[in-house]
C-alpha positions as CSV (number, residue, x, y, z in Angstrom):
1,M,-62.0,202.6,-13.4
2,S,-59.1,202.6,-15.8
3,E,-58.4,199.8,-18.3
4,N,-55.3,199.0,-16.3
5,N,-57.3,198.4,-13.1
6,V,-59.8,196.2,-15.0
7,A,-56.9,194.1,-16.3
8,Q,-55.9,193.5,-12.7
9,F,-59.1,191.6,-11.9
10,G,-58.3,187.9,-11.8
11,Q,-54.7,188.6,-10.8
12,G,-53.8,187.4,-7.3
13,D,-56.5,188.5,-4.8
14,A,-57.6,191.6,-6.8
15,S,-61.1,190.2,-7.5
16,F,-61.5,189.1,-3.9
17,R,-60.6,192.6,-2.7
18,A,-62.8,194.3,-5.3
19,A,-65.7,192.1,-4.0
20,G,-65.2,193.5,-0.5
21,E,-63.3,190.4,0.7
22,Y,-65.2,187.9,2.9
23,E,-67.9,190.4,4.2
24,G,-68.5,191.8,0.7
25,I,-68.9,188.3,-0.7
26,K,-71.2,187.3,2.1
27,A,-73.4,190.3,1.4
28,L,-73.5,189.4,-2.3
29,V,-74.5,185.8,-1.5
30,E,-77.2,186.9,0.9
31,Q,-78.7,189.2,-1.7
32,F,-78.3,186.5,-4.4
33,Y,-80.5,184.1,-2.4
34,I,-83.1,186.9,-1.8
35,E,-83.2,187.4,-5.5
36,M,-83.5,183.7,-6.1
37,S,-86.4,183.3,-3.6
38,T,-88.4,186.2,-5.1
39,L,-87.7,186.3,-8.8
40,P,-90.3,184.4,-10.8
41,K,-87.7,183.3,-13.4
42,A,-85.8,181.6,-10.6
43,T,-88.6,179.5,-9.2
44,A,-87.2,176.2,-10.6
45,I,-83.7,176.8,-9.2
46,W,-85.1,178.0,-5.9
47,A,-87.0,174.7,-5.7
48,M,-83.8,172.7,-6.0
49,H,-82.5,174.0,-2.7
50,N,-83.1,172.4,0.7
51,H,-84.7,175.4,2.5
52,D,-84.0,173.8,5.9
53,D,-80.3,174.1,5.2
54,M,-80.0,177.6,3.9
55,E,-77.4,178.7,6.4
56,Q,-75.0,176.0,5.1
57,I,-75.9,176.7,1.5
58,H,-75.1,180.4,2.0
59,D,-71.8,179.4,3.8
60,K,-70.8,177.1,1.0
61,L,-71.4,179.6,-1.8
62,T,-69.7,182.4,0.2
63,R,-66.6,180.2,0.8
64,F,-66.5,179.0,-2.8
65,L,-66.7,182.5,-4.1
66,C,-63.9,183.7,-1.7
67,S,-61.6,181.0,-3.1
68,W,-62.8,181.4,-6.7
69,L,-62.1,185.2,-6.6
70,G,-58.5,184.7,-5.4
71,G,-59.0,184.9,-1.7
72,P,-58.4,182.3,1.0
73,R,-59.4,178.7,0.3
74,L,-62.2,178.7,2.8
75,F,-64.4,176.1,1.0
76,R,-61.7,173.5,0.9
77,E,-60.7,174.2,4.6
78,K,-64.2,173.5,5.8
79,Y,-65.8,171.2,3.2
80,G,-62.9,169.7,1.2
81,P,-62.5,169.7,-2.5
82,I,-65.3,170.7,-4.8
83,S,-66.4,169.4,-8.2
84,I,-69.1,171.7,-9.6
85,P,-70.3,169.3,-12.3
86,A,-70.3,166.3,-9.9
87,F,-72.3,168.1,-7.2
88,H,-74.8,169.6,-9.6
89,K,-75.4,166.4,-11.6
90,Q,-78.3,165.5,-9.3
91,F,-80.3,168.5,-10.5
92,P,-82.0,169.1,-13.8
93,I,-80.0,172.2,-14.8
94,G,-80.3,173.3,-18.4
95,P,-79.7,176.7,-20.1
96,A,-82.8,178.2,-18.6
97,E,-81.7,177.3,-15.1
98,R,-78.2,178.5,-15.7
99,D,-79.5,181.8,-17.0
100,A,-81.8,182.2,-14.1
101,W,-78.9,181.7,-11.7
102,L,-76.8,184.3,-13.6
103,L,-79.8,186.7,-13.5
104,C,-80.0,186.4,-9.7
105,M,-76.3,187.0,-9.4
106,K,-76.5,190.0,-11.7
107,R,-79.3,191.5,-9.6
108,A,-77.4,190.8,-6.4
109,A,-74.2,192.3,-7.8
110,D,-76.1,195.4,-8.9
111,K,-77.1,196.0,-5.3
112,Q,-73.5,195.8,-4.1
113,P,-71.1,198.8,-3.8
114,Y,-68.9,197.3,-6.5
115,S,-67.4,199.3,-9.4
116,D,-69.2,198.9,-12.7
117,A,-66.1,197.5,-14.1
118,F,-65.9,194.8,-11.5
119,K,-69.6,194.0,-11.8
120,C,-69.1,193.4,-15.5
121,Y,-66.0,191.3,-15.0
122,L,-67.7,189.3,-12.2
123,L,-70.7,188.4,-14.3
124,E,-68.6,187.5,-17.3
125,Q,-66.5,185.2,-15.2
126,L,-69.4,183.6,-13.4
127,Y,-70.7,182.2,-16.7
128,R,-68.1,179.5,-16.6
129,P,-69.1,177.9,-13.2
130,A,-72.7,178.4,-14.1
131,E,-72.2,176.5,-17.3
132,F,-70.3,173.8,-15.5
133,S,-73.4,173.3,-13.3
134,R,-75.5,172.3,-16.3
135,S,-76.7,168.7,-16.5
136,R,-74.9,166.6,-19.1
137,D,-76.2,163.4,-20.6
């Protein structure tokens, strides 16, 4: 991918399209939760999830990422506004948990048909919401 195309990520819906739009993001999220449920480093963050409600959890992350990547505002349409820090405040999330989340996302992204440039861009950008999820005293 040329430098010019890399610069386009984050502009309009370019990232949403690079991720394969809704279906591509849904596949990423499905693989992300597979990684989280099987990766020993993710045991703590997997335990924070209500496993009886995984369908809704998948849906929420898929919809959030669609919007966050410049696509339609699907999360807001179904669930209303989101505050990443406020929602995650209930969980003990520190640097280790943040990094485990990012590792799961990296492993999931590696299994998608994304360009290497987009994978790199995506993981760099995901650091910010992952950091916002950390618990603050």
